[in-house]
C-alpha positions in Angstrom: -19.5 -6.2 11.4 -22.7 -4.8 12.7 -25.6 -4.2 10.6 -25.2 -0.5 10.0 -21.7 -1.1 9.1 -22.6 -3.5 6.4 -25.2 -1.2 5.0 -22.5 1.5 4.9 -20.1 -0.8 3.1 -22.8 -1.8 0.9 -23.9 1.6 0.0 -20.2 2.6 -0.7 -19.6 -0.4 -3.0 -23.0 0.6 -4.9 -21.8 4.1 -5.2 -18.5 3.4 -6.5 -20.2 1.0 -9.1 -22.6 3.7 -10.2 -19.9 6.3 -10.6 -18.0 3.9 -13.0 -21.1 3.3 -15.0 -21.7 7.0 -15.3 -18.0 7.5 -16.6 -18.3 4.8 -19.2 -21.7 6.3 -20.2 -20.2 9.8 -20.6 -17.7 8.4 -22.8 -20.1 6.5 -25.1 -22.4 9.5 -25.3 -19.7 12.2 -26.0 -19.8 12.2 -29.8 -18.4 15.9 -30.1 -15.2 14.6 -28.8 -14.4 12.3 -31.6 -10.8 11.4 -30.3 -10.5 9.7 -26.9 -7.5 10.3 -24.6 -6.4 7.7 -22.1 -3.9 8.6 -19.3 -1.0 5.7 -19.2 0.6 4.9 -15.6 3.9 6.3 -16.7 2.6 9.7 -17.4 2.1 9.3 -21.0 -1.2 9.7 -23.0 -2.7 7.2 -25.6 -5.1 9.1 -28.0 -7.5 6.9 -29.8 -8.8 8.4 -33.1 -11.3 7.4 -36.0 -11.9 3.6 -35.9 -9.9 2.9 -32.9 -12.1 5.3 -30.8 -15.2 3.9 -32.3 -14.2 0.4 -31.3 -13.3 1.4 -27.9 -16.7 3.1 -27.5 -18.1 -0.3 -28.8 -16.3 -2.1 -26.2 -17.5 0.1 -23.3 -21.2 -0.3 -24.5 -20.6 -4.1 -24.2 -19.1 -3.6 -20.8 -21.9 -1.3 -19.8 -24.6 -4.0 -20.8 -22.9 -6.7 -18.9 -22.2 -4.6 -15.7 -24.8 -1.9 -15.6 -26.7 -3.7 -12.7 -25.1 -3.5 -9.3 -24.4 -7.5 -9.0 -25.3 -7.7 -5.2 -28.5 -7.3 -3.4 -28.9 -6.5 0.4 -31.7 -8.1 1.9 -33.2 -7.2 5.5 -33.1 -10.6 6.7 -29.1 -10.9 5.8 -28.3 -8.1 8.4 
């Protein structure tokens, strides 16, 4: 791979990661929407209410804390 291709792939991965963090943050911060609706692969929907929704948000907060920083770093000497 050429250095420009490496930079582009890195940038796309970084953007993908940030988009996922943004989605998690929106779900955590959306206190007006008490219920959480999750789409299931078979076309159904799972609705979390009350303590289930609170536990799900707590899990998302934990995940965000663990994964909020993009785990890779690109240095000029590597490309």
